[in-house]
C-alpha positions in Angstrom: 5.4 -19.0 -52.6 2.6 -21.5 -51.4 1.7 -21.9 -47.5 2.1 -25.6 -45.8 -1.2 -26.8 -44.7 -2.3 -26.1 -41.6 -3.5 -29.3 -40.3 -6.0 -30.4 -37.7 -4.3 -31.4 -34.3 -4.7 -35.2 -35.5 -2.4 -34.7 -38.9 1.1 -36.4 -39.0 1.8 -34.1 -42.1 5.0 -32.1 -40.7 5.3 -28.5 -41.4 8.4 -27.1 -43.7 10.0 -24.6 -41.6 13.6 -22.9 -41.5 14.3 -23.7 -37.9 11.9 -24.2 -34.8 12.2 -21.3 -32.8 9.8 -20.3 -29.7 6.4 -18.5 -29.8 8.1 -15.6 -27.9 10.6 -15.2 -31.1 8.5 -15.8 -33.6 5.9 -12.9 -32.6 9.4 -10.6 -32.1 9.8 -11.7 -35.9 6.4 -10.9 -36.5 6.2 -7.4 -34.7 9.4 -5.9 -36.7 8.0 -7.5 -40.2 4.7 -6.0 -39.6 6.0 -2.9 -38.2 7.5 -2.3 -41.5 5.6 -4.0 -44.4 1.8 -3.7 -42.9 0.4 -0.2 -44.4 -2.6 0.9 -42.2 -1.1 1.1 -38.8 2.0 1.1 -36.9 0.4 0.9 -33.3 1.9 -2.5 -31.7 -2.1 -3.3 -30.2 -3.2 -3.0 -34.1 -0.5 -5.3 -35.6 -1.4 -7.4 -32.3 -5.3 -7.7 -33.4 -4.7 -8.5 -36.9 -2.0 -11.5 -35.4 -4.8 -12.7 -33.2 -7.1 -12.9 -36.1 -5.1 -15.3 -37.8 -3.8 -17.6 -35.0 -7.6 -17.7 -33.8 -8.2 -18.8 -37.5 -5.6 -21.5 -37.2 -6.9 -22.6 -33.8 -10.7 -22.8 -35.0 -9.1 -24.9 -37.8 -7.3 -26.8 -35.6 -9.9 -27.7 -33.3 -12.0 -29.3 -36.2 -14.5 -26.3 -36.9 -13.0 -26.1 -40.4 -11.0 -27.6 -43.1 -7.4 -26.9 -43.3 -6.0 -24.4 -46.0 -5.8 -26.4 -49.3 -2.0 -27.5 -49.4 -1.5 -26.0 -53.3 -3.6 -23.0 -52.9 -1.8 -19.6 -53.8 -1.5 -16.8 -51.9 -4.8 -15.2 -53.3 -6.3 -18.1 -52.6 -5.0 -18.8 -49.1 -5.7 -15.3 -48.0 -9.4 -15.6 -49.7 -10.0 -19.1 -47.6 -8.9 -17.4 -44.4 -11.0 -14.9 -44.4 -13.8 -17.4 -44.7 -12.9 -18.9 -41.5 -12.8 -15.5 -39.9 -16.2 -14.9 -41.2 -17.3 -18.0 -39.2 -15.5 -17.0 -36.2 -17.1 -14.0 -36.3 -20.4 -15.7 -36.7 -19.9 -18.0 -34.0 -18.7 -15.3 -31.4 -20.6 -11.9 -32.4 -19.6 -11.1 -28.5 -16.1 -10.9 -29.4 -15.7 -9.7 -33.2 -18.3 -7.3 -34.8 -20.0 -8.2 -38.0 -18.3 -5.3 -39.9 -14.7 -7.0 -38.7 -12.3 -8.1 -41.2 -8.4 -9.6 -41.3 -6.6 -6.3 -42.7 -3.6 -7.8 -43.4 -2.3 -8.2 -47.1 -1.9 -12.0 -48.4 1.9 -11.8 -48.2 1.6 -11.1 -44.4 -1.1 -13.5 -44.0 1.0 -16.2 -45.6 3.9 -14.6 -42.9 1.9 -15.3 -40.3 1.1 -18.8 -40.5 4.0 -19.9 -42.2 6.1 -18.4 -38.5 3.3 -19.8 -36.3 4.1 -23.5 -36.7 3.6 -24.6 -33.3 0.0 -25.9 -32.2 -1.8 -23.4 -29.8 -3.1 -26.5 -28.1 -0.2 -28.3 -27.8 2.8 -25.3 -27.1 4.2 -25.7 -23.8 3.9 -22.1 -23.5 1.0 -19.8 -23.3 1.1 -18.5 -27.0 -1.9 -16.1 -26.7 0.1 -14.6 -23.6 3.4 -14.6 -25.2 2.2 -12.5 -28.0 0.3 -9.8 -26.2 3.8 -9.7 -23.9 5.6 -9.1 -26.9 3.5 -6.9 -29.1 2.4 -4.7 -26.2 5.3 -5.1 -24.1 6.3 -5.4 -20.9 6.2 -1.9 -19.8 2.9 -1.0 -20.7 1.7 -4.0 -18.4 4.4 -3.9 -15.8 2.9 -0.5 -14.7 -0.5 -1.8 -14.0 1.4 -4.4 -12.1 0.3 -7.1 -14.6 2.7 -9.7 -15.9 1.3 -12.9 -17.6 1.6 -16.1 -15.8 4.0 -19.0 -17.4 2.1 -22.0 -18.7 4.3 -24.2 -16.2 3.0 -22.7 -13.5 -1.1 -22.4 -14.6 -0.5 -25.7 -15.4 0.4 -26.6 -11.9 -2.0 -25.1 -9.8 -4.6 -26.5 -12.0 -3.1 -29.8 -11.1 -3.0 -29.0 -7.6 -6.4 -28.1 -7.1 -7.5 -30.6 -9.4 -10.9 -28.9 -10.8 -14.1 -31.7 -11.6 -16.1 -31.2 -13.7 -19.5 -29.0 -12.8 -17.2 -27.2 -10.3 -17.8 -23.4 -10.9 -14.2 -22.2 -11.6 -13.3 -18.1 -11.8 -10.0 -16.1 -12.4 -10.8 -12.7 -10.7 -7.4 -11.3 -12.5 -7.5 -13.5 -15.7 -5.7 -11.6 -17.8 -5.4 -13.2 -21.3 -7.1 -16.2 -20.1 -4.1 -18.1 -19.2 -5.5 -20.1 -16.1 -8.6 -21.0 -17.6 -7.5 -22.2 -20.7 -5.0 -24.8 -18.6 -8.3 -25.9 -16.8 -9.8 -26.5 -20.4 -6.5 -28.7 -21.3 -6.5 -30.2 -17.9 -10.1 -32.0 -18.5 -9.2 -32.5 -22.4 -6.2 -34.2 -21.0 -8.7 -36.4 -19.1 -10.6 -37.7 -21.8 -13.5 -35.2 -21.6 -15.2 -35.1 -25.1 -15.6 -31.6 -27.3 -19.2 -31.3 -26.4 -19.1 -31.7 -22.9 -16.0 -29.2 -22.4 -18.0 -26.8 -24.8 -20.9 -27.1 -22.1 -18.8 -26.5 -19.3 -16.8 -23.7 -20.3 -20.3 -22.2 -20.8 -21.6 -22.9 -17.3 -18.6 -22.9 -15.0 -15.9 -20.7 -16.6 -15.7 -17.4 -15.2 -13.3 -14.6 -15.1 -12.9 -10.9 -14.7 -10.2 -8.5 -15.3 -9.9 -4.5 -15.8 -8.5 -4.3 -18.8 -11.4 -4.8 -21.6 -8.6 -5.8 -24.0 -7.6 -8.6 -22.2 -11.0 -9.5 -21.2 -12.1 -9.8 -25.0 -8.5 -11.8 -25.8 -9.7 -13.8 -22.8 -12.8 -14.7 -24.2 -11.1 -15.5 -27.6 -8.6 -17.3 -25.9 -10.8 -19.8 -23.7 -13.6 -19.6 -26.3 -12.0 -21.1 -29.4 -10.1 -23.9 -26.8 -13.5 -25.0 -25.7 -15.8 -23.8 -28.3 -17.9 -22.5 -25.7 -18.8 -19.1 -24.1 -17.5 -18.7 -21.0 -18.8 -15.7 -18.8 -15.5 -13.5 -18.7 -16.7 -9.9 -17.5 -14.8 -6.1 -17.9 -14.8 -5.1 -14.3 -13.1 -4.6 -10.5 -12.7 -7.5 -9.0 -12.0 -6.0 -5.5 -15.2 -3.7 -6.0 -17.5 -6.3 -7.6 -18.2 -3.6 -10.1 -18.6 -3.9 -13.9 -17.6 -1.4 -16.0 -19.9 0.2 -16.4 -20.4 0.7 -12.9 -22.8 -1.7 -11.8 -22.7 -5.1 -9.8 -20.9 -7.9 -11.5 -24.2 -9.9 -10.8 -22.7 -13.3 -12.3 -20.1 -13.1 -9.5 -21.7 -14.0 -6.0 -19.8 -14.3 -2.4 -19.5 -17.9 -1.4 -20.5 -18.9 -5.2 -17.3 -20.6 -6.3 -15.7 -24.3 -5.7 -12.1 -23.2 -7.1 -10.4 -19.6 -7.6 -7.2 -19.6 -9.4 -5.5 -16.3 -10.2 -2.3 -14.0 -10.9 -3.4 -10.5 -8.9 -1.8 -7.2 -9.9 1.2 -6.5 -7.7 2.5 -3.2 -6.5 2.5 -1.3 -3.3 1.9 1.9 -5.0 -1.1 0.8 -7.2 -4.0 2.3 -5.5 -6.5 -0.7 -5.2 -9.7 0.5 -3.8 -11.7 3.7 -3.1 -12.1 4.4 0.7 -15.6 3.6 0.7 -14.5 0.0 -0.8 -11.7 -0.1 1.5 -14.2 0.0 4.6 -15.6 -3.2 3.6 -12.3 -5.6 3.8 -11.1 -6.5 7.1 -7.6 -6.0 5.5 -8.8 -2.6 4.7 -8.4 -1.6 8.0 -4.9 -1.3 10.4 -4.0 -4.3 12.3 -1.7 -4.4 15.6 0.2 -7.1 17.4 -0.9 -7.9 20.9 0.7 -8.0 23.1 -0.9 -10.6 25.3 -1.4 -13.4 22.6 1.7 -12.1 20.1 -1.1 -12.7 17.1 -2.2 -9.6 15.0 -5.7 -8.5 15.5 -7.7 -5.7 13.2 -8.6 -2.3 14.5 -11.8 0.1 13.5 -9.4 2.6 11.8 -9.0 2.3 8.1 -5.8 2.3 6.0 -5.1 5.2 3.5 -4.0 3.0 0.8 -3.4 -1.0 0.5 -1.7 -2.8 -1.9 -4.1 -4.9 -4.3 -2.6 -8.4 -3.6 -3.6 -7.8 0.0 -6.9 -7.0 -0.9 -7.3 -9.7 -3.5 -6.5 -12.5 -0.6 -9.6 -11.3 1.0 -11.9 -11.2 -1.9 -10.6 -14.3 -3.4 -11.4 -16.1 0.1 -14.6 -14.2 0.5 -15.9 -15.7 -3.4 -15.1 -18.9 -2.4 -17.9 -21.6 -0.9 -16.9 -23.2 2.9 -14.3 -26.0 1.0 -13.9 -24.4 -1.9 -9.9 -24.5 -3.0 -7.8 -21.4 -4.2 -4.7 -21.2 -5.9 -2.8 -18.1 -5.9 0.5 -17.1 -7.0 1.5 -13.8 -4.6 4.8 -12.0 -4.2 6.9 -13.6 -1.2 7.2 -10.6 0.2 4.0 -10.7 1.5 4.3 -14.2 3.3 7.8 -12.7 4.9 7.6 -9.1 5.7 6.8 -7.8 9.2 4.0 -5.3 7.2 2.6 -8.2 6.1 2.7 -10.3 8.9 -1.2 -9.6 9.6 -2.1 -11.2 5.8 -1.0 -14.7 6.7 -2.7 -14.2 10.3 -5.9 -13.6 8.3 -5.2 -17.0 5.9 -4.3 -19.1 9.1 -7.9 -18.0 10.6 -9.8 -18.2 7.4 -8.3 -21.0 5.7 -6.3 -24.2 5.9 -2.9 -23.3 3.7 -1.8 -26.7 2.1 1.6 -25.6 0.3 3.5 -22.8 -0.8 6.1 -23.0 -3.3 8.7 -20.6 -4.0 9.5 -19.9 -7.6 12.6 -18.2 -9.2 13.1 -14.8 -9.2 13.1 -14.9 -12.9 9.9 -16.2 -13.2 8.2 -12.8 -14.4 10.9 -12.0 -16.7 10.0 -11.3 -20.3 13.5 -10.5 -21.6 17.1 -9.2 -20.3 15.3 -5.9 -19.0 11.9 -6.2 -19.6 9.4 -7.9 -17.0 10.0 -7.9 -13.0 12.3 -10.0 -10.8 9.7 -10.1 -8.2 10.4 -13.1 -6.4 6.8 -14.9 -5.8 5.1 -18.3 -4.4 2.2 -20.4 -5.0 -0.4 -20.7 -2.7 -2.8 -23.3 -2.2 -5.4 -23.2 0.3 -9.3 -24.5 1.1 -11.5 -22.0 2.8 -13.3 -22.9 6.2 -15.1 -21.6 8.6 -13.6 -18.8 10.7 -12.3 -19.6 13.8 -9.2 -18.7 15.6 -5.8 -20.4 14.2 -5.7 -23.9 13.4 -4.1 -25.7 16.4 -0.7 -27.8 15.7 -2.5 -31.1 15.3 -3.2 -30.1 11.5 -0.5 -31.9 9.3 1.2 -28.6 8.4 2.2 -26.8 5.6 3.8 -28.5 2.5 6.6 -26.6 1.3 8.7 -26.1 -1.6 11.4 -24.5 -3.4 11.6 -24.6 -7.2 15.5 -23.3 -8.5 14.4 -23.5 -11.9 11.0 -23.3 -13.8 11.4 -23.1 -17.6 13.4 -19.8 -18.1 16.6 -18.0 -16.9 16.7 -14.3 -15.8 16.9 -13.7 -19.4 13.3 -15.5 -20.1 15.2 -17.5 -22.7 13.7 -21.3 -22.6 15.9 -24.0 -20.7 15.1 -27.3 -20.4 14.9 -27.7 -16.5 11.7 -27.3 -14.6 11.2 -28.4 -10.9 7.6 -28.1 -11.0 6.6 -32.0 -11.9 9.1 -33.2 -9.0 7.5 -30.9 -6.5 3.8 -31.9 -7.8 4.5 -35.4 -7.4 6.0 -34.9 -4.2 2.9 -32.9 -2.8 0.3 -35.5 -4.1 2.5 -38.1 -2.1 2.3 -35.8 0.9 -1.4 -35.6 0.0 -2.0 -39.5 0.3 0.2 -39.6 3.7 3.0 -40.8 2.1 6.4 -39.9 4.1 8.7 -37.2 1.6 12.5 -37.4 1.6 13.0 -33.9 2.9 14.6 -31.8 0.0 13.9 -28.5 -1.0 11.5 -30.2 -3.5 9.1 -31.2 -1.1 9.2 -30.8 2.7 6.5 -30.5 5.6 6.9 -27.7 8.0 4.1 -28.2 11.6 2.0 -24.9 12.1 3.9 -25.0 15.3 6.7 -24.7 13.5 5.9 -21.6 11.5 8.0 -18.2 13.0 6.4 -15.3 13.3 3.9 -15.7 10.7 6.7 -16.3 7.9 5.5 -18.6 5.3 8.1 -18.6 2.5 9.5 -21.7 1.7 13.8 -20.9 1.8 13.4 -19.8 5.2 12.8 -23.2 6.4 15.6 -25.0 4.7 15.6 -28.7 5.5 18.8 -29.5 3.8 20.2 -26.3 6.3 18.9 -27.7 9.1 20.8 -31.1 8.1 23.5 -29.9 7.7 24.0 -27.7 10.8 23.2 -30.8 12.9 26.0 -32.7 11.1 28.4 -30.0 12.3 27.1 -30.3 15.9 29.6 -33.0 16.8 32.9 -30.7 15.7 31.4 -27.5 16.2 29.6 -25.4 18.6 26.3 -23.9 17.4 25.6 -20.4 18.4 23.1 -18.0 17.5 24.1 -14.8 16.6 21.7 -13.2 19.1 23.2 -15.3 22.1 26.7 -13.8 21.3 25.3 -10.0 21.6 23.3 -11.0 24.3 26.2 -12.5 26.5 28.6 -9.2 25.5 31.1 -11.1 23.1 29.6 -9.0 20.1 28.3 -5.7 19.2 26.3 -4.6 16.4 24.8 -1.3 14.9 24.2 0.1 11.3 25.4 3.5 9.8 23.8 6.7 8.4 22.9 8.0 5.4 23.9 11.5 4.4 22.4 12.3 1.2 23.2 12.8 -2.5 24.1 16.3 -1.9 27.2 15.3 0.4 28.9 12.8 -2.4 31.9 14.3 -3.7 32.1 17.4 -1.1 35.2 15.8 0.4 37.7 13.1 0.3 36.5 11.2 3.5 35.2 7.6 1.9 31.4 7.1 2.2 31.2 3.5 1.9 28.3 1.9 0.7 27.4 -1.8 0.1 29.1 -1.4 -3.4 32.2 -0.9 -1.9 32.7 -3.8 -0.4 34.5 -6.9 -2.0 36.5 -10.0 -0.9 37.2 -9.0 3.1 38.6 -5.3 2.4 37.2 -1.9 1.3 37.9 -0.7 -2.3 41.1 1.3 -2.8 38.8 4.1 -4.5 35.5 4.3 -2.8 32.6 6.0 -5.1 31.6 8.7 -3.0 34.0 11.0 -0.8 32.6 13.3 1.5 33.3 16.4 3.6 35.6 15.7 6.8 32.9 18.0 8.6 30.8 15.6 8.3 32.9 12.6 9.2 33.8 15.0 12.5 30.2 15.0 13.7 30.0 11.2 13.1 33.3 10.0 14.2 32.1 9.4 17.6 28.6 8.1 17.0 30.0 6.2 13.9 33.5 5.0 16.1 35.2 3.0 13.8 38.3 0.9 15.1 40.8 -1.4 13.3 39.2 -5.1 13.2 35.4 -4.3 13.4 33.6 -5.8 10.4 31.1 -4.7 7.5 28.8 -6.5 6.6 25.8 -5.9 3.9 22.8 -5.6 5.2 20.5 -4.5 2.6 20.8 -5.1 -1.4 20.2 -8.0 -3.6 22.7 -9.8 -4.6 25.7 -8.3 -1.7 23.8 -9.4 1.6 26.2 -11.4 3.6 29.2 -9.8 2.1 32.1 -8.7 4.7 34.8 -6.4 5.0 37.2 -6.0 7.7 38.6 -2.5 8.9 42.5 -2.3 8.5 44.4 0.2 10.7 44.4 3.1 8.0 40.6 2.7 7.2 39.1 4.0 10.4 38.6 7.2 9.0 35.4 6.8 7.0 31.5 6.9 7.2 29.5 3.8 6.4 26.0 3.9 5.7 22.6 2.6 7.1 22.6 -0.7 4.5 25.8 -2.2 6.4 26.3 -3.6 9.8 29.4 -3.2 11.6 30.1 -5.8 13.9 32.3 -5.6 16.7 34.0 -8.4 19.0 34.0 -7.3 22.7 35.7 -10.1 24.0 37.1 -13.7 23.4 34.0 -15.7 24.3 34.1 -19.1 22.8 37.2 -18.6 21.3 36.3 -16.0 18.7 38.3 -13.3 17.6 37.7 -10.8 14.5 39.4 -12.9 12.2 38.2 -16.0 13.0 34.1 -14.8 13.0 34.6 -13.0 9.4 35.8 -16.5 8.3 32.5 -17.8 10.2 30.2 -15.2 8.9 31.4 -15.7 5.1 31.3 -19.5 5.2 29.2 -20.9 3.0 26.3 -22.3 5.6 26.1 -19.2 7.2 25.7 -17.4 3.8 23.0 -20.2 2.9 21.3 -18.7 6.2 21.7 -15.2 5.1 20.1 -15.8 1.5 17.1 -17.6 3.4 16.2 -15.2 5.5 16.8 -12.0 3.4 13.4 -10.6 2.5 12.3 -8.3 0.1 11.2 -4.7 1.7 10.1 -2.1 -0.7 12.5 -2.6 -3.8 15.5 -4.2 -2.3 16.1 -7.4 0.1 17.1 -6.8 3.7 18.3 -9.1 6.1 17.0 -6.9 9.3 17.2 -8.0 12.9 16.9 -11.8 11.2 21.0 -11.7 11.3 20.0 -12.7 15.3 18.7 -15.6 13.9 21.8 -17.0 12.5 23.3 -20.1 13.6 27.2 -19.7 14.1 29.3 -22.8 14.1 32.4 -22.3 16.2 35.4 -25.0 15.4 35.4 -26.5 19.2 38.8 -27.6 18.3 41.5 -24.6 19.4 43.9 -25.8 16.7 41.6 -25.1 13.7 40.7 -22.0 15.4 44.2 -20.9 15.5 44.9 -22.3 12.2 41.7 -20.2 10.5 42.7 -17.1 12.1 46.4 -17.0 10.9 44.9 -18.4 7.3 42.6 -15.2 7.6 45.8 -12.7 9.1 47.8 -13.3 6.3 44.9 -13.0 3.1 43.8 -9.4 4.6 47.5 -8.3 5.1 47.8 -9.6 1.5 45.5 -7.7 0.3 46.6 -4.3 2.2 49.7 -4.5 0.9 48.3 -4.9 -2.8 46.0 -2.3 -2.3 48.8 0.1 -1.1 51.1 -1.1 -4.4 48.0 -0.3 -6.7 47.8 3.5 -5.1 51.9 3.7 -5.1 52.0 2.3 -8.8 49.1 5.0 -9.6 51.1 8.3 -8.0 54.4 6.7 -9.9 53.3 7.7 -13.0 53.1 11.4 -12.5 56.9 11.1 -10.7 59.3 13.4 -12.5 62.9 12.1 -11.1 62.6 8.8 -11.5 62.8 8.1 -8.0 59.6 5.9 -7.5 59.5 5.6 -3.5 60.3 2.5 -1.4 56.8 1.0 -1.8 56.0 -2.9 -1.9 57.9 -5.1 -3.6 57.2 -8.0 -5.8 
């Protein structure tokens, strides 16, 4: 079967293909095809090597470095011609391919690869090289190292936000397959830079480091063929500034770079540095919060282990010149959790944080199960001379929260992308234009930054407006105020351990046992009565207490009210027990249940739940919730009556279910006098 000709980028000749598929879909098909057809290897990394050889020949042709494959060539002529092109690639890039390297695929496989890869590697909306690596090598192997490739929508956004200028030294200290440097190359080309200047700049000003030698080779191919240059890409340890051979990374100088763009590896369990290296980092020490100033200060004590994303923050700032710009992808937990408040303090002291953009949890999903749902933020900052934290006279931090960014939670492409609008709002902010406050762009003064929390959803501007609109008809009271004045009491439960599960029939209530304001009729786990008796006084469960999910992911904020017959339970530590102690502000348990479940309170809960280790937690931030209590007694009474009725009907329905189940085994035909429909 003849292969459609591969044309240079300016050709208008259409490719004849059965259907347009995304690059990832194409690579999944190729992976399955080659695994069954390629004789000589079945390992995915070997299959990927062969696909990439063909892809880079294609890119070499697209760049105008070789003539297109003749349109009427048969399979063997096509194969022979592509091998000739590969010989040129090998000769131009001896640092990437050895002189003996050859394309090992047979003519049929070569034809299949080139026919399936119909898209232009210059113009693809994704990053095909990164896509190919993820599909062939797999998200699991990369995930264990804390590495997930950055989507092109993100690399392009950060490049535009930092706006690298020709001649500036640009570094990615965790370069992976070269996605950020490739975006810089495309940005330069899009600004009208000619091929000769781009080649020269790439050879002089593009730098990258990665621990994975295979990725470094991949990045060299990727960036070299986009630019026709020879970027400085090295295999080494960016944190220790050592090459893979143990020597120094001589080309990487402290205070030496104008622009750093990076997505460092994440992972609390990854051993990022040896003790002797940790001692050289201020963030390698233990920090304490000053009782006098309330700020975090470093001590002389070295931590036993520090996550790589923390050390990368300090390393990136140390490699920038004063006035240099940083664009970095960080887990949201680093900008929100109490255990990382000192890292935010370090950032505030050593840089001007210009923008923080929250990203969707699906950003790094590579399939329904693959990838990670770790929520991340994009941080744009400028290094400055170290001093005390900047004063409120500075303009503050631009923030935004992207709901959509090119793919859903199953990594399927979607047409929605909030980043272009966020980028436009960021540029308007820099130009001093007034922003219409929305989640796609708003400014937070540094004086309003609370407890070193920098994640944008914590400062939802629409929520503030909606609460203000309610202030005319509702009393706005914080949860903490109600506790302090003695109207409410709150505590958490206990953990029993898995060995206690199934030892008895006393329900052990967990987060999954709460739904629709009630406890499930059949809790998943029951425990021995002796355990219940040992905790009865401590847990003190009474009718009309409210249980609310404190920790989890999607269930946080879910509430249930304790019925008269539900007091003999044990509830776990991931739940709050909230009790109304007195009728302050017209509050009763049923009204409180409705208030805590209202959309505006649930929105606050979502904005205040932060990732703690592997799950989210509301934690002490429950005290920050603003509860809208209706001023109208009539409204309060109406809501109370509605909730009481709903709860009563649910309890009756639950009892009816129990009686129906029991009636199945009734032998005398008497099914009792249960509730009737």
